[in-house]
SEDREN-57286 format. One record per residue: residue in three letters; x, y, z of N, C-alpha, C in turn. Coordinates in pm, 1 decimal. Each point is the difference from the previous one (the first is absolute). Layout:
N
- code,nu,nv,nw,cau,cav,caw,cu,cv,cw
- Ala,X,Y,Z,X,Y,Z,X,Y,Z
...
***
This chain:
306
- code,nu,nv,nw,cau,cav,caw,cu,cv,cw
- Met,-57.2,-1688.6,1247.1,-82.4,-71.6,99.9,-149.4,10.3,-38.9
- Asn,-69.5,-116.9,-8.1,-134.8,5.6,-40.9,-94.8,20.6,120.6
- Asp,-125.2,-0.7,-30.2,-103.3,29.2,102.9,-4.0,-95.4,114.1
- Tyr,46.1,-121.0,-20.5,-12.4,-111.3,94.8,126.2,-31.4,74.8
- Thr,109.8,65.9,-29.9,132.1,-41.4,60.3,-7.5,6.6,152.2
- Glu,-48.7,103.1,58.5,2.5,16.0,147.4,-94.6,-111.5,60.5
- Ile,-118.9,-13.8,-52.3,-88.2,-98.5,65.5,44.9,-145.4,-26.3
- Lys,71.4,-19.7,-113.9,55.4,-127.9,-30.2,99.0,-42.1,107.3
- Glu,88.1,91.6,34.5,105.7,-27.7,103.0,-70.5,-30.1,133.6
- Arg,-100.7,72.7,32.6,-73.8,-17.3,126.2,-61.7,-141.5,2.8
- Val,-62.4,-42.4,-105.8,-65.8,-126.1,-3.5,107.4,-112.0,9.4
- Arg,103.4,14.6,-78.3,106.2,-106.7,4.2,68.9,-6.8,138.1
- Asp,15.0,109.5,75.6,58.6,-3.0,129.1,-101.3,-64.3,100.2
- Thr,-128.9,12.2,-26.0,-96.6,-51.7,92.2,-34.7,-149.0,-17.4
- Val,-7.3,-47.8,-123.1,-43.3,-137.5,-21.8,116.3,-95.4,31.0
- Asn,-38.3,-118.3,49.1,100.2,-110.7,16.2,-13.8,-83.9,-126.4
- Ile,100.3,2.1,-83.7,-7.1,-61.6,-132.9,-12.1,-148.1,14.3
- Ala,52.8,-65.8,96.1,-19.7,-142.9,20.9,-144.9,-36.0,32.6
- Asp,-54.1,76.3,88.7,-143.6,-23.4,40.7,-92.1,21.1,-123.0
- Phe,31.9,111.5,-73.9,-86.6,28.9,-116.0,8.5,-113.7,-105.5
- Ile,123.8,-45.4,-31.1,13.0,-104.8,-98.6,-64.2,-128.6,45.7
- Phe,7.6,-29.7,125.4,-58.7,-118.8,54.5,-155.7,4.1,-9.0
- Ala,-49.9,130.3,28.8,-143.2,22.4,-10.8,-53.4,-19.0,-144.2
- Cys,84.9,18.8,-93.6,-34.1,-19.4,-140.6,1.8,-141.6,-42.9
- Gly,22.0,-95.6,90.2,-7.7,-137.5,-26.0,133.8,-69.8,-36.6
- Val,107.9,72.9,17.7,136.1,-55.1,-30.4,56.2,-54.9,135.3
- Lys,21.4,-129.0,1.8,47.4,-65.3,123.2,149.6,20.0,16.7
- Ile,40.8,78.4,92.7,140.9,22.3,33.5,17.8,-36.0,143.8
- His,125.4,-39.8,35.4,32.1,-39.7,133.8,136.8,54.5,37.8
- Gly,26.5,5.6,129.9,125.7,54.4,44.5,-30.8,113.5,100.5
- Gly,76.5,118.3,-20.5,-25.1,114.7,81.9,95.4,11.6,115.6
- Pro,0.4,113.1,70.1,-96.1,114.3,-24.9,48.3,90.6,-117.1
- Ile,123.9,-15.8,-42.9,48.7,84.6,-105.1,3.9,-68.2,-139.9
- Glu,56.5,-118.5,-1.0,13.9,-75.4,-123.5,-110.0,-108.1,-17.6
- Trp,-69.5,10.9,-110.8,-110.3,-103.3,-23.1,27.5,-66.8,-138.3
- Lys,-52.6,-119.9,-23.1,25.7,-71.7,-119.6,-118.3,-90.5,-32.7
- Gly,-26.8,-19.1,-133.6,-105.6,-82.8,-46.2,4.4,-26.8,-145.8
- Leu,-100.0,-63.1,-54.8,-8.6,-27.9,-140.2,-38.4,127.1,-74.4
- Cys,61.2,28.7,-112.8,-24.3,129.3,-70.1,-141.4,-3.0,-64.8
- Pro,-76.2,106.9,14.8,-130.2,8.5,-61.9,-2.4,38.0,-140.5
- Phe,123.0,34.2,-59.2,3.2,51.5,-133.2,56.5,-97.8,-101.1
- His,42.7,-119.0,47.0,36.6,-107.9,-93.7,-7.5,-135.8,71.2
- Ser,-6.6,-102.6,-74.6,-19.3,-137.9,50.9,138.8,-51.5,57.5
- Glu,1.6,-45.5,123.7,125.4,-54.3,56.4,-33.5,-99.6,113.7
- Lys,87.5,-89.0,23.6,-20.7,-100.5,113.8,93.3,32.4,120.8
- Thr,108.3,68.7,-27.7,90.4,43.5,106.7,-14.7,147.6,26.0
- Pro,-26.4,41.1,126.7,-27.3,147.2,27.8,120.6,83.6,-31.6
- Ser,-29.9,102.7,-83.6,107.5,95.5,-34.5,-47.6,145.6,20.1
- Phe,-123.6,12.8,53.0,-61.9,131.5,17.8,31.3,43.9,145.1
- Thr,61.1,120.7,18.5,38.6,52.2,130.2,-63.5,134.9,26.0
- Val,-26.3,27.5,126.4,-54.4,128.6,42.8,79.6,45.3,115.9
- Asn,45.1,127.6,-5.3,76.4,59.4,109.8,-80.6,119.4,50.6
- Thr,-40.3,-12.7,133.6,-82.1,105.3,59.5,78.6,121.1,39.8
- Glu,130.4,-16.9,21.2,84.5,112.0,32.1,28.7,88.5,-119.6
- Lys,25.2,-64.3,-120.5,26.6,80.4,-118.9,-133.2,28.9,-71.3
- Lys,-110.5,-68.1,40.7,-130.9,25.5,-54.6,-9.2,-39.0,-146.2
- Ile,63.8,-114.4,-34.3,4.0,-44.4,-143.6,-31.9,-153.0,-7.5
- Phe,-31.0,-42.8,-117.8,-6.9,-142.9,-33.7,91.9,-22.3,-114.5
- Met,43.1,-124.6,-11.2,84.1,-39.6,-119.3,-8.0,-147.5,-21.7
- Cys,-5.3,-40.7,-128.6,-1.6,-139.9,-33.7,134.2,-27.7,-77.9
- Phe,73.6,-96.8,53.3,128.8,-33.3,-64.5,-20.5,-92.7,-121.5
- Gly,-123.6,-42.0,-24.2,-28.5,-82.5,-109.9,-38.8,77.1,-123.8
- Cys,-101.5,89.8,6.8,-37.5,80.5,-111.7,44.6,142.6,-0.6
- Gln,72.3,36.7,108.7,60.6,138.0,11.1,-102.7,102.5,28.2
- Ala,-120.6,-30.4,38.6,-99.9,99.0,32.6,42.3,63.9,135.0
- Lys,-6.6,132.0,14.1,33.8,62.5,121.7,-61.0,140.9,7.1
- Gly,-4.6,58.8,120.6,-51.8,130.7,21.0,-64.6,11.5,136.0
- Asp,-76.6,110.8,14.7,-59.5,27.4,125.0,-145.5,-54.7,4.5
- Val,-81.3,37.4,97.8,-127.3,-57.7,12.1,-94.0,46.0,-114.8
- Phe,26.3,113.6,-53.5,-83.3,50.3,-116.8,28.0,-82.0,-123.9
- Glu,130.0,-26.7,-22.3,34.5,-80.7,-112.4,-59.2,-142.7,11.4
- Phe,-1.6,-48.5,123.2,-59.2,-130.2,20.6,-149.2,-0.7,-40.8
- Val,-73.7,106.1,42.7,-142.1,5.8,-28.0,-21.1,17.2,-149.6
- Met,77.4,85.1,-65.6,-11.7,15.0,-145.4,21.5,-131.9,-76.3
- Arg,95.7,-74.2,43.9,24.3,-132.4,-64.9,-108.1,-99.9,38.3
- His,-28.3,-16.3,123.0,-90.7,-102.8,48.7,-146.5,29.1,-32.0
- Lys,-44.4,122.8,-1.2,-134.9,31.6,-30.4,-31.6,59.4,-133.0
- Gly,104.3,30.0,-78.3,-13.0,59.3,-133.8,-51.6,141.4,7.6
- Leu,47.6,79.1,97.7,-54.2,139.3,16.0,111.9,95.3,-40.9
- Asp,-49.2,126.9,-33.6,99.1,107.2,-19.3,46.6,52.7,141.5
- Phe,97.5,91.2,-5.9,59.9,44.3,129.9,-104.4,66.8,88.2
- Val,-81.0,89.8,-53.2,-98.9,68.3,82.1,-97.9,-89.3,65.2
- Ser,-48.7,-100.6,-70.1,-92.5,-96.3,53.9,71.5,-88.1,110.0
- Ala,127.3,-33.3,-27.8,75.2,-77.3,99.9,23.7,82.1,126.1
- Leu,35.8,126.3,-12.8,14.4,85.6,112.2,-121.5,10.9,82.2
- Lys,-115.7,13.6,-62.5,-126.4,6.9,74.8,-32.2,-130.6,74.4
- Met,25.3,-111.1,-63.7,-18.4,-125.5,64.8,81.2,-26.2,126.8
- Val,131.8,33.8,-12.5,88.2,-13.8,113.5,-40.3,103.5,108.3
- Ala,-25.6,122.3,-33.0,-38.3,101.7,91.1,-125.4,-37.5,75.4
- Asn,-97.7,-58.9,-70.5,-122.7,-42.8,64.7,29.7,-109.4,111.8
- Ser,103.6,-81.2,-26.2,27.0,-105.8,95.4,52.0,56.4,134.0
- Val,54.7,122.7,-5.7,52.7,60.7,127.1,-77.3,125.9,35.3
- Ser,-122.2,9.8,-54.2,-93.6,107.0,28.6,51.1,137.9,-27.0
- Ile,70.9,18.3,-115.8,46.6,129.7,-43.2,-75.0,36.4,-124.1
- Ser,-64.9,119.8,1.6,-82.0,40.9,-111.7,84.9,64.2,-109.2
- Ile,-36.0,-20.5,-125.5,69.1,51.3,-112.2,-98.0,104.1,-73.1
- Pro,39.2,122.0,-16.1,-82.6,94.0,-76.8,-9.5,-33.5,-144.0
- Asp,-113.9,15.0,-59.9,-25.5,-25.7,-139.1,69.9,106.1,-87.9
- Arg,58.9,-42.2,-109.4,55.8,96.0,-95.7,-90.2,2.2,-121.9
- Arg,-48.8,123.4,-37.6,-93.2,13.7,-104.1,63.5,3.5,-138.6
- Ile,-30.1,-100.6,-78.9,42.7,5.5,-140.0,-118.4,-50.1,-85.3
- Tyr,-7.9,42.7,-126.4,-115.1,-36.0,-80.9,12.9,-148.2,-42.9
- Gln,-105.4,-80.3,33.2,-5.9,-137.5,-43.5,-149.5,-33.3,-19.0
- Pro,-31.6,-40.1,-119.5,-140.9,-44.7,-24.9,-34.0,-121.1,88.6
- Pro,-125.4,-18.7,44.0,-40.7,-109.5,87.2,46.7,-135.6,-40.8
- Glu,-4.7,-31.0,-133.9,41.0,-134.3,-41.9,147.6,-22.9,19.4
- Val,78.8,102.6,-10.6,141.4,-9.3,19.3,29.9,-23.5,149.1
- Arg,-64.3,76.3,89.4,20.4,-17.5,136.4,-32.3,-137.8,48.9
- Glu,-113.0,-59.7,-53.7,-35.7,-132.0,40.4,94.9,-107.3,-47.3
- Ala,61.6,24.6,-113.6,91.5,-97.6,-56.3,142.8,11.4,50.4
- Ala,29.2,110.7,72.1,138.5,26.1,37.4,67.9,-100.9,81.9
- Pro,-62.2,-69.7,97.2,77.2,-95.4,83.1,61.8,-113.1,-81.5
- Gly,-55.1,-39.1,-111.2,58.7,-104.2,-86.8,-16.3,-137.5,63.1
- Ser,77.1,-91.3,-38.0,-7.8,-136.7,46.5,132.3,-46.8,52.7
- Gln,-2.3,-99.0,81.1,121.1,-48.9,65.2,86.4,-70.4,-103.5
- Arg,133.8,23.0,-3.1,89.9,-57.7,-93.0,22.0,-145.7,28.5
- Gly,-0.3,-81.2,-103.9,25.2,-144.8,16.5,148.9,-33.6,9.7
- Ile,31.8,-128.4,4.6,134.8,-43.4,9.9,65.7,1.9,-134.8
- Phe,124.6,49.6,-5.5,72.6,6.3,-126.9,118.1,-87.0,-2.2
- Asp,18.1,-72.9,-108.5,114.3,-99.1,-13.5,100.4,62.3,-98.2
- Pro,110.9,58.2,46.2,104.5,65.2,-85.9,69.4,-106.7,-88.2
- Glu,-7.0,-123.7,36.2,67.2,-103.1,-76.0,-63.5,-20.9,-139.6
- Lys,-117.4,55.9,-21.5,-65.6,-13.9,-130.8,51.5,105.4,-98.2
- Tyr,85.1,85.5,46.9,46.9,113.5,-91.4,152.3,16.2,8.4
- Arg,53.8,69.1,-101.7,139.3,22.6,-10.9,22.6,138.2,-74.9
- Ala,131.6,38.2,7.3,30.7,125.2,-75.6,-11.7,-32.4,-155.0
- Leu,-11.4,101.8,-77.7,-6.5,-16.2,-145.4,127.5,-67.2,-44.6
- Val,-12.4,-91.4,-89.8,115.3,-69.7,-60.7,28.0,59.2,-137.9
- Pro,115.8,68.9,-15.2,36.9,61.5,-128.2,5.0,-113.5,-110.5
- Gly,-58.0,28.4,-111.1,-8.4,-94.3,-105.6,-113.1,-99.2,3.0
- Gly,-72.0,1.1,115.9,-113.3,-91.3,16.0,-127.9,50.4,-67.3
- Lys,-95.8,-81.5,4.1,-134.8,30.6,-68.0,-56.3,133.7,46.7
- Val,-10.0,16.6,133.6,-57.4,123.5,57.4,91.5,118.3,-34.6
- Trp,125.1,-19.4,18.1,94.0,112.2,-26.1,-11.4,49.0,-146.2
- Asn,0.7,-93.6,-95.5,-12.3,34.0,-140.8,-129.9,62.9,-29.8
- Tyr,-107.8,-41.7,56.6,-128.9,64.6,-23.3,-1.7,142.7,48.2
- Leu,46.0,24.1,123.1,-2.1,135.4,58.6,101.1,92.1,-64.5
- Thr,114.8,-50.1,-34.8,103.3,93.6,-55.5,-7.7,18.3,-151.1
- Glu,-43.4,-110.8,-71.5,0.6,10.3,-145.7,-142.7,35.9,-48.9
- His,-106.3,-60.0,50.2,-127.1,27.1,-44.9,-61.2,128.8,57.6
- Arg,12.8,8.6,134.6,-45.7,121.5,68.1,90.5,113.0,17.5
- Lys,126.6,-18.2,-44.7,103.6,102.7,-9.0,36.9,60.8,134.6
- Leu,0.8,-83.5,108.0,35.9,46.8,134.3,142.3,-22.7,29.1
- Asp,63.0,91.9,65.6,141.5,-1.4,40.0,22.1,-92.3,115.4
- Gly,103.7,-84.1,-7.0,33.3,-92.4,108.7,22.6,66.0,136.7
- Gly,69.7,111.0,-1.0,23.3,72.9,124.7,-132.4,60.6,61.4
- Met,-84.5,38.6,-91.8,-127.2,58.1,48.3,-92.1,-112.9,57.1
- Leu,5.9,-117.5,-62.5,-75.4,-113.8,53.2,55.1,-39.4,141.4
- Ala,125.3,11.5,24.9,55.6,-25.3,134.1,-46.9,106.2,98.7
- Lys,-1.7,126.7,-46.2,-38.4,111.1,90.0,-136.8,-16.6,41.6
- Tyr,-95.1,-52.4,-84.4,-137.9,-17.2,31.3,-30.9,-137.4,53.3
- Arg,104.6,-78.7,29.7,-17.4,-126.0,68.7,-81.9,-95.5,-79.5
- Val,30.9,-15.3,-128.9,-74.4,-98.7,-80.9,72.0,-132.4,2.3
- Gly,-69.5,-103.8,26.7,56.7,-133.8,1.2,-75.0,-96.4,-93.2
- Glu,18.7,-130.6,24.7,-72.7,-92.8,-84.4,-33.4,-126.1,79.9
- Thr,-88.2,-80.1,-44.2,-30.2,-124.5,71.2,110.0,-99.3,-22.4
- Ala,13.0,-94.4,91.3,108.5,-99.8,-1.4,4.5,-77.7,-131.4
- Asp,-114.4,-19.7,-61.9,-4.2,-75.3,-122.7,37.6,82.8,-124.8
- Gly,16.9,131.7,22.0,40.3,83.2,-104.6,-104.3,31.2,-106.1
- Glu,-134.3,-16.0,39.7,-108.9,17.3,-92.3,-73.3,128.0,18.9
- Ala,22.1,71.2,116.0,-76.0,119.1,27.0,85.1,101.7,70.8
- Tyr,-32.0,127.1,-16.1,68.6,107.5,68.1,-76.0,41.7,124.1
- Ala,69.1,54.0,99.8,-61.0,38.9,128.8,35.2,141.9,36.2
- Phe,-107.3,78.2,26.8,16.9,139.3,47.0,-23.5,1.2,151.3
- Ala,104.4,34.2,76.2,-5.7,1.8,146.4,-57.4,135.1,45.8
- Tyr,-102.9,-2.6,80.1,-58.1,122.2,57.2,58.5,18.1,142.7
- Asn,95.2,92.1,10.3,59.1,38.2,125.6,-18.6,146.5,35.4
- Trp,8.2,35.2,129.7,-8.1,135.8,42.0,42.0,21.0,141.5
- Phe,25.3,122.8,34.3,17.2,39.0,146.8,-129.4,66.3,46.1
- Pro,-86.3,-70.1,76.1,-124.8,57.2,47.8,21.2,125.7,79.2
- Pro,-93.2,93.5,10.3,15.6,118.2,81.0,39.0,-35.5,145.3
- Gly,102.4,61.9,51.0,48.0,-26.0,135.0,106.1,-109.0,8.0
- Met,25.1,-70.4,-110.8,107.3,-102.3,-2.3,133.0,66.4,-36.9
- Pro,97.8,-1.4,88.6,129.0,64.9,-30.2,80.8,-75.0,-108.9
- Lys,79.7,73.1,-75.0,80.5,-66.0,-102.1,145.6,-13.6,38.3
- Asp,36.5,41.2,121.8,140.4,-5.9,39.9,36.7,-140.7,42.6
- Asp,122.0,-19.8,51.2,59.4,-119.6,52.2,-20.4,-122.9,-90.9
- Gly,3.0,25.2,-132.2,-14.7,-109.4,-94.5,-127.8,-69.9,-11.9
- Arg,-98.9,59.0,56.4,-139.1,-62.6,-0.5,-47.7,-19.9,-138.1
- Lys,-50.5,-116.8,-27.9,-52.1,-34.9,-133.4,-146.1,49.3,-8.6
- Pro,-44.4,36.0,-125.4,-131.8,41.7,-18.7,-97.6,-116.7,26.2
- Arg,-123.1,31.3,35.6,-98.1,-100.8,27.6,-50.4,-59.1,-136.9
- Phe,0.0,-129.6,-12.5,-52.4,-68.6,-114.9,-148.5,-33.5,7.6
- Glu,-80.5,38.2,-95.5,-138.4,-26.5,4.8,-39.9,-121.0,-82.6
- Phe,38.4,1.1,-130.8,-34.4,-113.8,-86.8,74.2,13.0,-129.1
- Cys,-3.8,-102.5,-80.3,56.6,3.7,-135.9,-112.9,-17.4,-97.8
- Lys,3.6,73.0,-110.0,-88.1,-22.3,-112.9,73.7,-81.9,-101.1
- Ile,-52.1,-117.6,-33.0,67.8,-88.9,-92.9,-69.5,4.5,-134.4
- Val,76.6,1.8,-112.2,-53.5,0.3,-133.4,76.3,-100.6,-80.7
- Lys,-70.8,-88.9,-70.2,65.7,-100.7,-89.7,41.8,66.9,-121.7
- Val,115.4,-44.2,-60.0,52.1,54.0,-119.2,-94.2,-42.6,-114.7
- Asp,-36.2,-131.8,-4.6,-85.3,-54.2,-101.4,-146.1,36.1,21.0
- Arg,-71.4,33.7,-100.3,-141.3,33.3,6.3,-79.6,-123.3,-29.2
- Glu,-93.5,-36.5,78.1,-92.2,-110.5,-33.1,-119.4,47.7,-74.4
- Asp,-8.8,-47.0,-124.0,-109.3,47.5,-92.7,5.4,152.0,-16.6
- Gly,118.0,52.1,7.3,13.8,144.2,-27.1,-24.8,91.0,127.9
- Lys,-36.0,-68.3,112.4,-35.7,74.3,119.2,115.2,-1.1,101.7
- Lys,20.2,117.7,67.2,95.9,5.0,104.7,-38.8,-80.6,119.4
- Val,98.2,-74.7,53.6,-26.3,-82.9,120.5,81.9,58.9,109.0
- Glu,-66.5,47.1,109.4,69.2,58.5,107.9,-75.7,-31.5,134.3
- Trp,79.7,6.4,107.4,-54.8,-22.3,132.8,77.4,68.9,105.3
- Arg,-47.3,-8.8,126.3,65.1,70.9,107.4,43.8,-98.0,106.3
- Asp,121.3,15.9,50.5,58.6,-87.9,98.6,68.3,79.3,105.7
- Pro,-36.0,-16.1,131.5,-113.5,-78.6,54.7,-129.7,87.5,-12.8
- Lys,-110.2,-65.4,33.2,-130.4,74.4,2.0,5.1,94.2,121.7
- Gly,-74.4,114.7,-8.9,-5.1,88.6,105.8,113.3,105.2,-11.9
- Gly,30.5,69.0,103.8,99.9,102.7,-3.1,-61.3,133.2,-41.0
- Lys,73.9,108.5,19.4,-50.3,132.1,-34.1,16.7,33.2,-144.5
- Asn,-100.0,65.7,-61.4,1.9,29.1,-140.4,79.5,134.9,-17.8
- Ile,126.7,-12.9,13.0,88.6,122.3,-15.3,37.0,22.5,-145.5
- Leu,71.3,104.6,-29.9,44.8,25.4,-132.8,130.6,-80.5,-28.2
- Phe,13.1,-48.4,-126.8,117.7,-71.9,-35.4,115.5,105.0,-27.7
- Gly,119.6,-31.0,55.7,119.0,85.4,-27.9,24.0,105.9,95.3
- Met,-63.9,10.5,113.2,15.3,102.9,97.7,144.9,8.8,49.6
- Cys,62.8,-113.4,17.4,139.0,-3.5,51.1,102.9,43.8,-103.2
- Ala,-48.0,10.5,-126.0,91.1,48.8,-112.5,1.1,150.0,-12.1
- Val,-97.0,67.2,71.5,-6.0,147.1,-5.0,79.4,57.2,111.1
- Pro,97.2,86.7,-28.4,82.9,56.2,100.8,-81.1,93.9,93.6
- Asp,55.3,14.7,123.7,-72.4,75.0,104.4,-13.4,148.7,-33.0
- Asp,89.7,51.7,-86.9,-6.0,142.9,-29.1,-78.7,32.7,-127.8
- Ala,-62.2,-104.3,-59.2,-74.6,21.0,-125.3,-128.5,78.0,30.3
- Thr,-26.1,103.2,-84.2,-129.4,83.1,14.3,-89.5,-22.6,-121.3
- Glu,35.8,-78.2,-100.3,-81.6,-19.6,-114.2,-15.7,-151.8,-25.4
- Leu,-119.3,-42.2,-37.3,-25.1,-144.0,-8.1,-96.3,-28.4,-116.2
- Val,24.3,-117.7,-63.1,-95.8,-56.1,-92.2,-69.7,-120.5,60.3
- Ile,-129.4,-3.7,-9.3,-76.6,-116.2,42.6,-51.9,-64.8,-123.7
- Ala,46.1,-121.8,-30.3,-36.4,-71.6,-121.1,-105.4,-110.6,29.7
- Glu,-59.6,-52.9,-101.9,-100.8,-103.1,22.2,62.6,-140.7,9.8
- Gly,117.9,-17.0,-50.3,68.4,-131.0,3.3,142.5,10.4,43.9
- Glu,54.3,-108.4,54.8,138.0,-2.9,52.9,101.2,23.5,-109.3
- Ile,-17.6,-60.5,-120.1,94.7,21.1,-110.7,-6.2,143.4,-44.1
- Asp,-112.6,61.6,-2.7,-6.6,140.7,-37.9,74.3,92.6,100.9
- Ala,-7.7,-38.4,129.1,71.5,74.6,104.3,151.2,-8.9,-26.3
- Ile,46.7,-117.2,-30.0,146.0,-16.4,-22.7,41.8,69.1,-126.0
- Thr,-87.2,-7.5,-97.8,31.6,75.3,-119.7,7.4,150.0,14.0
- Trp,-93.2,53.3,82.0,9.0,143.8,34.4,134.8,34.2,72.2
- Ala,38.8,-89.5,88.0,130.9,18.2,72.8,117.4,7.7,-96.5
- Gln,-10.1,-79.7,-107.9,104.8,2.8,-101.1,2.0,130.3,-74.9
- Phe,-107.3,69.7,-3.5,-10.8,130.2,-68.8,39.7,114.8,98.2
- Gly,41.6,-43.4,126.0,47.7,98.7,98.4,-100.7,54.2,97.2
- Phe,-116.1,-64.9,6.6,-107.5,38.1,91.9,-7.6,-98.1,117.5
- His,-19.6,48.4,122.2,-20.2,-84.1,110.5,-149.6,-52.0,-12.7
- Ala,-14.4,-135.6,-0.5,-134.2,-52.1,-34.5,-37.7,-118.6,89.9
- Val,-129.1,-14.8,18.0,-56.7,-116.0,72.9,-120.8,-49.4,-83.6
- Ser,-50.5,-112.3,42.3,-119.0,-54.9,-64.0,-109.5,-34.9,95.3
- Val,-124.9,13.2,-38.4,-113.9,-38.8,80.9,1.2,-156.6,8.7
- Pro,-50.6,-59.4,110.4,9.8,-147.6,14.7,-109.2,-76.9,-65.6
- Gly,-107.5,52.3,-40.9,-110.5,-80.1,-53.0,-72.3,57.3,-114.2
- Gly,64.1,67.8,-89.3,-65.0,61.7,-112.3,-66.4,133.4,27.4
- Ala,-55.9,68.9,-96.8,-53.5,130.7,15.2,-129.6,-1.4,83.3
- Gly,-70.4,-106.5,5.1,-127.1,-0.4,65.1,9.4,-3.7,154.6
- Phe,114.5,-32.2,54.5,19.3,-3.1,149.7,77.3,115.5,45.6
- Thr,-56.5,74.4,96.4,67.5,120.8,51.6,34.0,-7.5,154.1
- Gly,-11.5,-125.6,57.0,27.1,-11.8,144.0,141.4,43.1,40.6
- Trp,94.1,-3.6,-102.3,140.2,40.7,28.5,9.9,145.3,44.2
- Ile,-96.6,82.2,-39.2,8.9,144.3,37.5,-7.9,13.2,148.3
- Asp,-87.3,-73.8,61.9,-22.1,7.9,145.9,122.0,-49.9,71.9
- Ile,50.0,-118.2,-44.7,109.9,-62.3,66.7,133.8,82.7,-14.4
- Cys,19.0,50.8,-117.4,129.7,76.6,-28.4,-18.6,151.6,7.4
- Phe,-112.5,46.9,56.7,-26.6,141.5,0.4,107.6,81.0,60.1
- Glu,49.5,-42.6,116.6,107.1,76.7,70.4,122.8,5.5,-79.6
- Trp,41.1,-108.1,-66.4,125.9,-3.4,-80.5,-14.0,92.0,-118.3
- Leu,-120.0,12.1,-57.5,-24.3,77.1,-121.5,-3.0,149.3,32.8
- Gln,-16.7,37.9,121.8,-7.0,142.8,39.4,116.4,78.6,-40.2
- Arg,120.9,-51.7,-1.9,120.0,68.2,-25.8,23.8,46.9,-144.9
- Phe,-77.8,-55.7,-95.0,25.7,23.2,-135.8,-76.5,130.7,-47.6
- Lys,79.8,93.0,-61.4,-61.8,123.3,-45.7,-69.9,-11.0,-135.7
- Lys,45.1,-98.3,-75.3,-59.4,-27.2,-126.4,-18.8,-146.3,-25.4
- Ile,-119.6,-44.6,-40.1,-28.5,-137.5,-19.4,-59.6,-18.6,-143.7
- His,62.0,-82.4,-78.0,-48.5,-22.1,-135.4,-73.2,-141.3,-3.0
- Ile,-117.7,-0.7,-53.2,-80.3,-127.2,-7.0,14.1,-53.4,-140.8
- Ser,48.2,-121.0,-12.7,27.2,-66.6,-128.1,-84.4,-131.2,-7.0
- Phe,-125.5,13.3,-42.2,-90.2,-115.7,-9.5,-31.1,-26.4,-149.3
- Asp,-40.4,-121.0,-26.2,-38.2,-38.3,-135.8,-131.9,79.3,-41.5
- Glu,-11.1,23.4,-130.6,-111.3,70.2,-48.2,-126.2,-91.7,-24.0
- Asp,-27.1,-84.8,94.2,-116.2,-81.9,-4.4,-108.1,57.4,93.7
- Arg,-114.8,-61.6,4.5,-108.0,51.9,79.7,27.8,2.7,147.4
- Ala,62.0,-106.8,53.8,34.3,-0.3,137.9,96.9,104.3,37.8
- Gly,102.1,24.7,-89.2,95.4,106.0,28.7,-60.1,135.2,-0.5
- Arg,-81.4,32.9,-101.8,-61.1,135.1,-9.3,-94.4,27.1,121.1
- Gln,-70.1,-96.8,45.1,-95.1,17.2,113.7,72.0,27.7,122.9
- Lys,114.5,-50.8,26.0,66.4,13.1,129.4,95.7,121.0,6.0
- Val,44.5,42.6,-106.8,98.8,106.7,-0.6,-51.6,123.6,78.0
- Ile,-124.8,41.1,-31.1,-49.6,118.2,65.1,-12.6,-23.2,150.6
- Glu,-51.6,-111.6,44.0,-10.2,-29.8,141.3,138.4,12.3,70.4
- Ile,94.5,-63.5,-66.5,142.0,-0.9,55.5,52.3,142.2,10.3
- Ala,-19.4,78.4,-106.0,53.8,137.7,-0.4,-66.8,82.7,110.4
- Gln,-133.4,-23.0,22.8,-69.6,75.0,99.5,52.4,-33.2,138.9
- Arg,22.8,-125.9,26.1,43.4,-43.8,133.5,146.4,37.9,26.1
- Leu,85.8,-2.5,-101.2,140.6,34.7,18.9,23.5,150.0,-10.3
- Gly,-98.3,75.6,-57.6,13.3,141.1,-9.4,7.3,43.9,-147.2
- Ile,-97.4,65.4,-52.7,-8.8,42.0,-137.3,116.9,89.0,-41.1
- Ala,41.0,85.5,88.2,106.0,93.9,-24.5,140.6,-64.1,-27.3
- Arg,20.7,-119.8,50.8,127.9,-60.0,-8.8,-3.0,-126.0,-91.2
- Thr,-111.4,-25.5,-69.1,-7.9,-122.0,-85.1,-21.7,34.2,-148.4
- Asp,50.8,-83.0,-87.3,-34.6,11.4,-139.0,0.9,-141.0,-65.5
- Ile,-28.4,-12.8,-123.9,-6.1,-127.6,-73.3,105.5,-0.5,-106.8
- Ile,80.5,-111.5,-5.9,105.7,-13.4,-99.4,-4.0,-140.1,-59.4
- Arg,60.9,-22.5,-111.7,6.9,-130.1,-61.0,143.7,-33.3,-36.2
- Leu,33.2,-130.4,4.5,132.5,-44.2,-43.2,17.0,35.8,-148.9
- Pro,120.0,41.0,-37.0,28.5,40.3,-137.2,-39.5,-107.4,-99.5
- Glu,40.2,-133.1,26.2,-30.5,-101.1,-98.1,-149.2,-30.0,-9.4
- Lys,-81.2,43.9,97.3,-146.3,-20.2,-11.0,-66.0,113.2,-68.8
- Glu,72.2,111.1,-26.2,-61.7,112.5,-75.1,-32.9,-39.1,-140.9
- Asn,81.2,-96.8,-57.3,-19.2,-40.0,-138.7,-87.9,-121.6,-15.5
- Gln,-51.0,-52.9,109.9,-79.9,-127.5,-9.4,-142.4,30.3,-42.2
***
């Protein structure tokens, strides 16, 4: 049980989820128990978004989004759990005590992030064995097909680029009853290089800058590798290490604030960044924030000889 469990239950029991969602600008009708309207998380013409005030949950039968009022706020406003809890609590005049953790001012200011845009899953598909993306990842990058599935790697519908899905269970979000992890965004990378340069983008815009591969790490793991790239994280996993990747290169550290609670359970954290200027500059900061006593620096075996 975490620090906020008791007050979370109190807030959830006090707030009327239908009133709160309506106040957020989502037009729902019906009542007093069952409400329905257009889903705020995907584009639709026929209402498939429902709210049940008795069960205190929302659910969309179109995009499968579901959860309690806190999950709604995290999705709709792009907030982490603690920020969502404070927002809902404030609406019913319940005060939330601050929890003190070390965060530099620039990280605290960037923590809320931006609202996630609309995502079209029709633009993507599972990896096609024998296809262009599959051959690149398995033959050129030496990645195992089973490990690619474990890390939820897919490809674009045209078969020209691979897609890394960033999913997680935010703090306070239960994993039972078959609940799916929350999807934040995909990082897309084209197989072909234009003029020798990597072409990549993020779909959709917004969402939380979480670590890649969090859902591939078992709940009982106490040791973790944090790599600079998604392919490096999967490669570490093939060497037998539980591994994740930062979302935006070595220069961005906003993921520490967002994933701080999840990272607390690891007794040992290995940092695996490239030996370039950006990597060297950030390793010390990351180690200090995660705890010098439990962090060290390692390199992938094949990069030792580069």
